[in-house]
C-alpha positions in Angstrom: 92.9 130.5 124.0 96.4 129.0 124.7 99.1 130.2 123.3 97.2 132.3 120.8 95.9 129.1 119.2 92.5 127.9 119.2 91.4 124.6 121.0 90.8 122.5 118.3 93.9 123.4 116.7 95.6 122.7 120.0 94.2 119.0 120.1 95.1 118.3 116.5 98.9 119.5 117.1 98.8 117.2 120.2 97.5 114.1 118.0 100.0 114.6 115.4 102.8 114.6 117.9 101.6 111.8 119.9 101.3 110.2 116.7 105.0 110.5 115.3 106.4 110.0 119.0 104.4 106.8 118.9 105.7 105.9 115.3 109.7 107.0 116.1 109.4 104.9 119.4 110.2 101.7 117.8 106.7 100.5 118.5 105.3 98.3 116.1 103.1 101.0 114.0 100.1 98.8 114.3 100.1 99.3 118.4 101.9 102.9 117.9 98.8 104.4 116.3 96.0 103.0 119.1 98.3 103.9 121.8 98.8 107.8 120.4 95.3 107.6 120.2 94.5 106.9 123.8 97.6 109.1 125.3 96.6 112.4 122.9 93.0 111.6 124.0 94.0 111.3 127.7 96.2 114.8 127.3 93.7 116.8 125.5 90.9 115.5 128.4 93.0 117.0 130.8 93.7 120.5 129.2 90.3 120.6 128.6 89.1 119.8 132.2 91.6 122.4 133.4 90.1 125.1 131.0 93.3 125.8 128.6 91.8 124.2 125.4 89.2 127.2 124.5 87.1 127.0 121.0 85.8 129.6 119.3 82.6 128.6 117.7 80.4 130.7 115.7 77.0 132.0 117.3 74.5 130.5 115.5 71.9 132.5 117.4 73.5 135.9 116.0 71.2 138.3 113.9 74.5 138.0 111.3 74.8 134.1 111.0 70.8 134.4 110.4 71.3 136.9 107.5 73.7 135.0 106.2 71.3 131.8 106.2 68.3 133.8 105.2 70.7 135.3 101.7 70.7 131.6 100.9 74.2 130.6 102.2 74.2 127.2 103.0 75.1 126.5 106.8 77.9 123.7 105.9 79.3 126.3 104.0 79.7 128.7 106.8 83.0 128.6 109.0 85.2 130.9 110.9 87.6 130.4 107.9 85.2 132.1 105.3 83.2 134.5 107.4 85.6 135.5 110.4 83.7 138.6 111.3 80.5 136.3 112.8 80.2 136.7 116.4 81.8 133.8 118.2 81.5 132.6 121.8 84.2 130.4 123.6 83.6 126.9 124.5 85.4 123.5 125.5 86.1 121.5 122.9 84.4 118.3 124.6 81.1 119.8 124.5 79.5 118.0 127.3 83.0 117.1 128.9 85.4 114.4 128.2 83.4 111.5 129.8 80.5 112.4 127.2 82.9 112.2 124.5 84.5 108.9 125.6 81.0 107.3 125.8 80.3 108.0 122.4 83.9 107.0 121.3 83.1 103.7 122.7 79.6 103.1 120.9 81.5 104.6 117.6 84.5 102.1 118.2 81.9 99.1 118.0 79.6 100.3 115.3 82.7 101.3 113.3 84.5 98.1 113.5 81.7 96.3 112.9 80.6 98.3 109.7 84.4 98.4 108.3 86.4 95.6 109.9 84.2 92.6 110.7 80.8 92.7 109.5 80.8 95.5 106.9 80.3 95.3 103.1 84.1 96.6 103.2 84.8 93.0 104.4 84.5 91.2 101.4 86.9 93.5 99.2 89.4 93.8 102.4 89.6 90.0 102.1 91.2 90.3 98.8 94.7 91.8 100.5 95.5 88.8 102.2 94.7 86.6 98.9 96.9 89.1 96.7 99.2 89.2 99.4 99.9 85.3 99.4 99.8 85.3 95.5 102.7 87.6 95.4 104.7 85.8 98.2 104.2 82.5 96.4 105.7 83.8 93.4 108.8 85.2 95.1 109.5 82.1 97.5 109.2 79.6 94.6 112.2 81.6 92.7 109.4 82.1 89.6 110.6 86.2 90.4 113.9 85.3 89.8 113.7 83.4 86.5 111.7 86.0 85.5 114.6 88.6 85.9 117.1 86.1 84.8 115.3 85.3 81.1 114.4 89.1 80.6 117.9 90.0 81.5 118.7 87.9 78.7 116.4 89.3 76.2 117.3 92.9 77.0 120.7 92.8 77.9 122.6 93.2 74.4 120.3 97.1 74.2 121.8 99.9 75.8 120.4 99.9 79.4 119.2 96.4 78.7 119.2 95.2 82.3 117.7 98.3 83.3 114.9 97.8 80.9 114.6 94.6 82.2 114.3 95.1 85.7 111.4 97.9 84.8 109.9 95.0 83.2 110.4 92.5 85.9 109.5 95.2 88.1 105.9 95.8 86.7 105.3 91.9 86.7 105.6 91.4 90.3 103.6 94.7 90.9 100.9 93.1 89.1 101.4 89.8 91.2 102.4 91.3 94.3 101.2 94.9 95.3 103.8 95.2 98.2 106.2 97.9 98.0 108.7 96.8 100.3 108.5 93.0 99.3 109.1 94.3 95.7 111.9 96.4 96.3 113.9 94.1 98.6 113.3 91.0 95.9 114.5 93.1 92.9 117.5 94.6 95.2 118.6 91.4 96.1 118.1 89.7 92.6 119.3 92.2 90.3 121.5 94.7 92.0 124.5 92.5 92.5 124.0 91.5 88.6 124.1 95.2 87.6 127.1 95.7 89.4 129.2 93.2 88.1 128.3 94.1 84.3 129.5 97.4 84.6 126.3 99.2 85.4 126.8 102.2 87.8 125.5 102.1 91.4 123.3 105.4 90.6 121.5 103.8 87.6 121.2 100.5 89.3 119.9 101.2 92.6 117.4 104.3 91.1 116.2 102.0 88.5 115.4 99.3 91.3 113.8 101.5 93.9 111.2 103.1 91.3 110.1 99.9 89.4 109.9 98.5 92.8 107.2 101.0 93.7 105.2 100.4 90.8 103.3 97.9 93.3 101.6 101.1 94.2 100.0 101.7 90.9 99.9 98.5 88.5 97.0 96.7 89.1 95.9 94.7 91.5 98.0 97.1 93.9 97.1 96.4 97.6 97.0 100.8 98.0 94.1 100.7 95.7 92.1 97.5 97.0 92.5 99.8 100.1 91.5 103.2 98.8 88.9 101.9 96.9 86.9 100.6 100.0 87.2 103.8 101.3 86.6 106.0 97.9 83.3 104.1 97.6 81.8 105.0 100.8 83.8 108.5 100.7 81.8 109.7 97.3 78.5 108.3 98.1 78.1 109.9 101.4 80.1 113.2 100.0 77.8 113.6 97.0 74.6 112.7 99.0 75.4 115.6 101.1 76.3 118.0 97.8 73.2 117.3 96.4 71.2 118.0 99.7 73.0 121.4 99.7 71.9 121.8 96.0 68.9 121.5 97.0 68.1 118.2 95.4 66.5 114.9 97.3 69.5 112.7 96.3 73.2 112.0 94.5 71.1 110.2 91.7 68.6 112.9 91.1 71.2 115.9 91.0 74.6 113.8 88.9 72.0 112.0 86.6 73.8 108.8 87.6 75.1 106.8 90.9 77.0 107.9 93.0 79.4 104.7 93.1 82.8 104.2 92.4 84.1 100.3 92.8 87.9 98.7 92.9 87.3 97.1 90.0 86.6 100.2 88.5 89.5 101.9 90.2 91.7 98.9 88.5 90.6 99.7 85.5 91.6 103.2 85.9 95.3 102.4 86.9 95.8 100.5 84.1 96.7 103.3 81.8 98.8 105.5 84.5 100.7 102.2 85.7 102.1 101.4 81.9 102.9 105.0 81.1 105.5 105.3 84.3 106.9 102.0 83.3 107.3 103.4 79.9 108.6 106.4 81.6 111.2 104.5 83.6 112.2 102.1 80.9 112.8 105.1 78.6 114.9 106.7 80.9 117.2 103.9 81.2 117.4 103.2 77.4 118.2 107.2 77.0 121.1 107.2 79.9 122.6 104.4 77.9 122.9 106.0 75.2 124.3 109.2 76.5 126.6 107.1 79.0 127.6 103.7 77.3 130.2 103.1 80.1 127.8 103.5 83.1 125.3 101.1 81.7 126.7 98.7 78.9 125.2 96.1 77.0 125.2 92.8 78.3 124.9 89.4 76.3 123.8 86.5 78.3 124.0 83.0 77.2 120.9 81.9 76.8 118.7 78.6 75.3 116.0 80.1 73.1 115.4 77.7 70.7 116.0 77.5 67.3 117.5 80.3 65.5 115.6 82.6 63.7 115.9 84.6 60.7 114.7 88.7 61.3 111.9 87.7 59.0 110.8 85.3 60.8 110.6 87.0 63.9 108.9 90.1 62.3 106.2 87.5 60.7 105.4 85.3 63.3 106.2 87.2 66.6 104.4 90.4 65.0 102.8 90.8 62.4 100.6 87.5 62.5 99.4 88.7 66.1 98.6 91.8 64.6 96.7 90.0 61.9 94.5 87.6 64.3 93.8 90.8 66.6 93.4 93.3 64.8 91.4 91.4 62.1 88.8 90.3 65.1 88.9 94.2 66.3 87.9 95.2 62.6 85.1 92.3 61.8 83.6 93.5 65.4 83.4 97.2 64.5 81.6 96.4 61.1 79.2 93.8 63.0 80.6 90.6 61.9 81.8 89.5 65.7 79.5 90.7 68.2 77.3 89.3 71.3 74.7 86.9 70.4 72.7 87.4 74.1 72.0 90.7 75.5 73.2 90.3 79.1 73.2 93.4 81.4 74.9 96.1 79.6 78.2 97.1 80.6 78.4 100.1 78.6 76.8 102.1 81.6 73.5 103.6 80.8 73.6 106.0 83.5 76.7 107.6 81.7 75.1 106.9 77.8 71.3 107.8 78.9 72.1 109.8 81.5 68.5 111.0 81.4 67.7 113.3 84.4 64.7 113.6 86.5 62.6 116.5 86.2 60.4 116.4 88.8 62.4 118.4 91.3 62.2 121.8 93.2 63.1 124.8 91.2 66.2 125.2 93.8 67.2 121.5 92.3 66.5 122.5 88.8 68.5 125.5 88.7 71.3 123.4 90.7 71.0 120.6 87.8 71.3 123.0 85.3 74.4 124.8 86.3 75.8 121.1 86.8 74.7 119.6 83.6 73.8 122.6 81.1 70.5 123.9 79.6 70.9 122.0 76.6 70.6 118.5 78.6 67.9 119.6 80.9 65.9 120.6 77.6 66.6 117.1 76.5 65.6 115.5 79.4 62.5 117.3 79.8 61.8 116.5 76.1 62.4 112.5 76.6 60.6 112.4 79.3 57.3 114.3 77.5 57.5 112.2 74.5 58.2 108.6 75.7 58.0 108.0 79.7 57.8 104.1 79.1 61.4 104.5 77.4 62.9 106.6 80.3 62.0 103.9 82.4 63.7 101.3 80.8 66.8 103.4 80.6 66.4 104.1 84.5 65.8 100.1 85.3 69.0 99.7 83.1 70.9 102.3 84.5 69.7 100.6 88.4 70.9 97.2 87.1 74.5 98.6 85.9 74.6 100.6 89.1 74.5 97.1 90.9 77.3 95.6 88.8 79.8 98.4 89.3 81.2 95.7 91.6 81.2 92.8 89.3 78.3 90.6 90.2 77.7 87.7 88.2 75.9 88.0 84.9 72.8 86.6 85.1 72.4 83.0 83.1 68.9 83.8 81.4 69.9 86.5 78.5 67.9 87.8 76.2 69.0 86.4 72.8 69.4 89.3 70.0 67.1 88.8 66.9 69.5 90.5 64.7 72.9 89.2 66.1 76.3 89.1 64.7 77.2 86.1 62.6 80.0 85.3 64.7 79.7 85.4 68.4 82.4 87.5 70.5 83.5 84.4 72.5 83.7 82.2 69.8 86.0 84.8 68.1 87.9 85.5 71.7 88.7 81.6 71.7 89.6 81.7 67.9 92.2 84.4 68.6 93.7 83.0 71.4 94.3 79.3 70.2 95.6 81.1 66.8 98.2 82.9 68.9 99.4 79.8 70.3 100.0 78.1 67.0 101.5 81.0 65.3 103.5 81.3 68.1 104.5 77.8 68.1 105.3 78.1 64.8 107.8 81.0 65.2 109.7 79.3 68.0 110.3 76.3 65.6 110.2 77.1 62.2 112.2 73.8 61.0 109.7 71.6 62.4 107.2 70.0 60.3 104.2 72.4 60.2 101.7 69.6 59.5 100.5 69.3 63.5 100.1 73.1 63.4 98.4 73.5 59.9 95.8 70.9 61.4 95.0 73.4 64.4 94.6 76.0 62.0 91.9 74.0 60.0 90.2 73.5 63.1 89.7 77.0 63.9 88.5 77.6 60.3 85.9 74.8 60.8 84.7 76.9 64.2 83.9 79.8 62.5 82.3 77.8 60.0 80.2 76.1 62.5 79.2 79.1 64.5 79.0 81.1 61.2 76.4 78.5 59.8 74.9 76.4 62.1 74.8 78.3 65.4 72.7 81.5 66.1 70.9 83.3 68.8 68.4 80.7 69.3 71.0 77.6 69.9 71.3 76.5 73.2 74.6 76.5 75.2 74.6 72.4 74.7 74.0 71.9 70.9 76.5 74.9 70.8 78.9 72.9 72.5 78.3 69.5 70.1 78.5 71.4 67.3 81.7 72.9 68.3 83.2 69.8 70.1 85.0 68.1 66.9 86.4 71.2 65.6 87.7 72.3 68.9 89.0 68.8 69.6 91.0 69.1 66.3 92.9 72.1 67.2 93.3 71.4 70.7 95.1 68.2 69.5 97.3 70.4 67.5 97.9 72.6 70.7 99.8 69.9 72.2 101.9 70.0 69.9 102.6 73.5 70.1 103.0 73.4 73.6 105.8 71.0 73.4 107.5 73.5 70.8 106.9 76.5 73.4 108.5 74.8 75.9 111.9 75.1 74.0 111.9 78.6 74.0 113.2 80.1 77.6 111.5 83.6 77.6 108.0 81.8 77.0 108.3 79.2 79.4 109.1 81.5 82.2 107.2 84.6 81.2 104.0 82.8 79.9 102.8 80.9 82.9 102.9 84.1 85.1 101.5 86.4 82.8 98.7 84.0 81.8 97.7 84.3 85.8 98.2 87.8 86.0 95.8 88.2 82.7 93.3 86.0 84.4 93.3 87.7 87.6 93.1 91.1 86.3 90.7 89.7 83.0 88.0 88.8 85.4 87.9 92.1 87.4 88.6 94.6 84.1 85.9 92.5 81.9 83.5 92.6 84.7 83.3 88.8 85.1 84.1 88.7 89.0 84.8 91.5 91.6 88.2 91.5 93.2 87.9 89.0 95.9 87.2 85.8 93.8 89.9 87.2 91.5 92.6 87.4 94.2 91.5 83.7 95.2 92.0 82.6 91.6 95.4 84.2 91.8 96.7 82.8 95.1 95.5 79.5 94.1 97.0 79.8 90.6 100.1 81.3 92.0 100.6 77.5 94.3 99.7 75.6 91.7 102.4 77.3 89.3 104.9 77.1 92.1 104.2 73.3 92.9 104.5 72.9 89.2 107.9 74.4 89.1 109.1 72.4 92.3 108.0 69.2 90.7 110.0 69.8 87.2 113.1 71.1 89.5 113.0 67.5 91.3 112.5 65.7 87.6 108.9 64.6 88.8 105.8 65.2 86.6 103.1 67.7 86.9 100.0 66.1 85.4 97.7 66.7 88.1 98.4 70.3 88.3 97.9 70.9 84.5 94.5 68.3 85.0 93.7 70.8 87.7 94.5 74.0 85.6 92.1 72.8 82.7 89.5 71.9 85.4 89.8 75.5 86.2 89.1 76.6 82.9 86.3 74.0 82.2 84.6 75.6 85.6 85.0 79.3 84.2 83.5 78.1 80.7 80.7 76.1 82.3 79.6 79.2 84.5 79.6 81.6 81.7 77.4 79.7 79.5 75.0 77.7 81.4 72.7 78.4 84.4 73.9 76.3 86.8 71.5 77.0 89.5 69.8 73.8 90.2 67.5 75.2 93.1 65.2 76.2 90.6 61.6 74.8 89.8 62.4 73.8 86.2 66.3 72.5 85.3 66.6 71.7 82.1 68.8 68.8 80.9 71.7 70.8 79.5 71.7 72.5 83.1 72.0 69.2 85.0 74.9 68.2 82.5 76.6 71.1 83.1 76.2 71.5 86.8 77.9 67.9 87.1 80.4 68.5 85.2 81.1 71.7 86.7 81.0 69.8 90.1 83.4 67.0 88.9 86.2 70.0 87.5 85.4 71.7 90.7 86.8 68.4 92.9 89.7 67.9 90.1 90.8 71.5 90.9 90.1 70.9 94.7 92.6 68.1 94.6 95.2 69.7 92.5 95.4 72.6 95.2 95.5 70.3 97.4 98.3 68.3 96.1 100.2 71.4 94.8 99.8 72.8 98.8 101.6 69.7 99.8 104.3 69.9 97.6 105.1 73.2 98.7 104.9 72.2 102.2 107.0 68.7 101.6 109.8 71.4 99.6 109.6 73.6 102.8 107.6 76.6 100.7 104.6 76.9 102.3 105.5 77.5 105.9 107.2 80.7 105.0 104.7 81.6 102.6 101.9 81.1 105.4 103.6 82.8 108.0 104.7 85.9 105.8 101.3 86.3 104.5 99.7 86.1 108.1 102.2 88.6 109.3 101.3 91.5 106.4 97.7 90.7 106.6 97.6 90.9 110.4 99.8 94.4 109.8 97.1 95.8 108.0 94.2 94.5 110.0 95.6 95.9 113.0 96.8 99.3 111.6 93.2 99.5 110.4 91.6 98.8 113.7 94.1 101.4 115.2 93.7 104.0 112.8 90.3 103.9 113.4 90.5 104.5 117.3 92.9 107.7 116.2 90.3 108.9 113.8 87.4 108.6 116.6 89.8 111.0 118.8 89.9 113.4 116.0 86.1 113.6 115.6 85.3 113.7 119.4 86.9 117.0 119.7 85.9 118.6 116.5 89.2 118.3 114.6 87.8 116.0 111.6 85.0 119.1 111.0 87.7 122.1 111.4 90.1 120.8 109.0 87.3 120.1 106.3 85.8 123.5 106.9 89.2 124.8 106.4 89.6 123.1 103.0 86.2 124.2 102.2 87.1 127.9 102.7 88.9 127.6 99.3 86.6 128.8 96.3 88.9 126.7 94.2 88.6 123.0 93.8 92.0 122.6 92.3 93.5 124.3 95.0 92.2 122.1 97.7 93.3 119.3 96.0 97.0 120.8 95.5 97.0 121.3 98.9 95.6 117.7 100.0 98.2 116.5 97.8 101.0 118.6 99.1 100.0 117.2 102.7 99.9 113.8 101.3 103.5 113.8 99.7 105.1 115.2 103.0 103.2 113.1 105.4 104.3 110.0 102.9 108.0 110.8 103.9 107.0 109.6 107.8 104.3 107.5 107.5 103.5 104.2 105.5 100.3 104.1 103.1 98.3 102.3 105.7 98.2 104.9 107.9 98.0 107.8 105.3 94.8 105.6 103.8 93.1 104.9 107.3 94.2 108.0 109.0 94.3 111.0 106.6 92.0 110.0 103.6 88.9 109.7 105.8 89.2 113.3 107.4 89.8 114.9 103.5 88.0 112.7 101.8 84.7 114.5 102.0 85.9 117.5 100.7 87.8 115.9 97.9 85.4 113.8 97.2 82.8 116.2 97.3 83.0 118.3 94.7 82.9 118.0 90.6 86.1 115.6 90.2 86.3 112.3 88.9 86.4 110.4 91.9 88.6 107.6 90.0 90.8 110.6 89.0 91.2 111.5 92.7 92.1 108.1 94.1 94.8 107.6 91.3 96.2 110.9 92.0 96.3 110.1 95.6 98.1 106.6 94.8 100.9 108.1 92.2 101.3 111.0 94.7 101.9 108.3 97.7 104.4 106.5 95.0 106.3 109.7 94.6 106.4 110.6 98.6 108.3 106.9 98.8 110.5 107.7 96.2 111.7 110.6 97.0 115.2 111.4 99.4 115.8 111.7 101.9 112.8 109.9 103.6 111.5 107.8 100.8 110.7 104.3 102.2 111.6 102.5 99.2 115.0 104.1 99.6 115.4 102.4 103.4 114.0 99.1 101.9 116.9 98.9 99.2 119.5 100.5 101.2 119.1 97.4 103.9 119.7 95.1 101.4 122.4 97.2 99.2 126.3 95.9 99.1 128.5 98.0 101.4 130.0 99.5 98.3 126.6 101.0 97.5 126.6 104.3 99.7 123.2 106.0 100.5 124.6 109.2 98.4 124.6 106.7 95.5 120.8 106.2 96.1 119.4 109.3 96.7 121.3 110.4 93.3 120.4 107.3 91.0 116.9 108.0 92.1 116.5 111.9 91.6 115.6 111.9 88.0 112.8 109.3 88.6 111.3 111.2 91.0 111.3 113.8 88.3 109.5 111.4 86.3 107.3 110.5 88.7 106.4 113.9 89.1 106.3 114.2 85.5 103.8 111.7 85.5 101.2 113.6 87.8 101.6 116.8 86.0 100.4 114.6 82.6 97.4 112.9 84.8 96.5 116.4 86.0 96.3 117.9 82.8 95.1 114.9 80.9 92.7 113.0 82.9 91.3 110.9 80.4 94.4 108.9 81.2 93.0 107.9 84.2 89.1 107.5 83.0 89.3 106.2 79.0 89.6 102.7 80.1 86.6 103.1 82.3 84.8 104.6 80.1 85.7 102.2 77.0 84.8 98.9 79.1 81.5 100.5 81.1 82.7 101.0 84.5 81.8 103.9 86.8 
């Protein structure tokens, strides 16, 4: 042993020192990581060849080791940390020589690059990173983010701490569109910091709220951190649970757990919704309380704004609060009593694996004992009774659970849905359309209460006719084509009215500026959270929508017409509706007339949308926006994928001399899962001072993942806790990345001390948020349970 340390421990220290030296050297991080892997491997190989690195391995042939195995201790649970008294022998860290390790690494590199970077299943999800990055950069470069901040400042400015609250709101908006901490912090710093200082806000509260709001992109979907974590979490959880099941004596994880061991990026988005909203509310709440206690350091500011016709208090409460509550609340209430509901049985979004969870009972005695310990005797007896009484019902439930597992990543719902004979009188889709159009009409009335109500009343009459037609003429056996024909006239009346409503809504600055990006974000997140599609197509929709939105803004600034872009947007809506309600697969043996009509309409809509997107790209190119957007997107995504490749090289070096296994054995030597997870969280928190989230995700998480994902913790909770923990680390002085980003764009009068003092309360809020998630995991898991995610 060298310096009293095990050879593997010295190897880990060498890798760590080389990594930090590479990062601090000034070389690009992506190349520094791969270089650190090559240099550390050379140093370790040289020391190993010189006989200086000796590993104390357990003698698996000793009597003491065999007695442990015979007593029922699993081989994977035996380590030098848990059983230090076991006989050991000395061996080089490279068992078989460094040449063999190098050859093995080269073959691993090819396989891992192919699996995780070039052709694996995760590559499709990784493509979402490119789309989300482009979506955020387009919104920033086209000045839409600046409009959002200005408008929110006018709305919240008159409140105590209103500017700070507006920064939090816009930060949440940008987080839901950009997902990149550096870009959000820099954008918010450039746009809002001068305004806040000019209006009497102290440097501490100004910098603190900007840095904290900028890090919301770590957690609010569609977060790039969650996308990247999700690509790893799914593999780590599945592999770890398979190992856990085999250690328990079961054949596979599905048998042992009673449900598929899967976790998808879409489900993680669902899990992150409440924690992200919770943190944003805590930030805004602190800013408001701070302003109440220190009015001179965060004064109320009134900014001139053109917000349409003046409204009375009762009009604001009636049209902007009471009417939406009645529409949405009434729809929810009718759904609860069965008036509104699905009229076709698609794949059930409420997972049978979670709800039925019938355990397999034809297992070995050891597996049976393990399953009883995990699920309880009552659950086992219930499963035995169900299998004995109805094998057919059990088989159907298991088949449905398998289908739900296939749907976990948001795959398409099959078009050949089965009609429900005892269906609700009003379909869910029709009710959703009525509520959305009703909100448009009521909001338009609130914006211009002095204008004539006749056009809006005509639209309301159209909505009533839609409900009557659906109630009396449309049933479970009505075809999609007949449904469209029956609803065509009432919907045409309503849409005519909505044209007048849109003209009135454009009079309000808040709605005109906030509504378009809000609709884009809702469309992207809604398609993922609702299980309509997976993150990659949703990200493509977001990128295309951001391009068209930016082009429309540029055309309006020039005094031009945006009709082509509006038509393209409507074409996208038509495509989505046709895809959801018709079978567009024309390569089948029997294609109905309705199917052909729907296909040609969808194809025509696609051509219109494609032309509108191409026209939008030309507008942005002509106005000088597209080039920097493409260049910045290429830069960020290239960095992500290059770091991914470099981190794989570094991981293989750690694996080659047994470092990964050594760390995992150390963590598994603790009997308490919470203690293990707490250690991992503390390590990630410290590493977050010097490593960006990309390095942590691709270097550290694969090493500790088999341990923290191999226990009884919910993988969604584990992943979101890691994301929030990294967010906290990026805020914490003196090394938080967000603080350096803000320091780079802050004016000279704002010192580093101001930034540090301003961010400390928000760090405490982050820690409190982590504590809430730790004590109440339901904050993370309740949304996926409601929406039927795993």
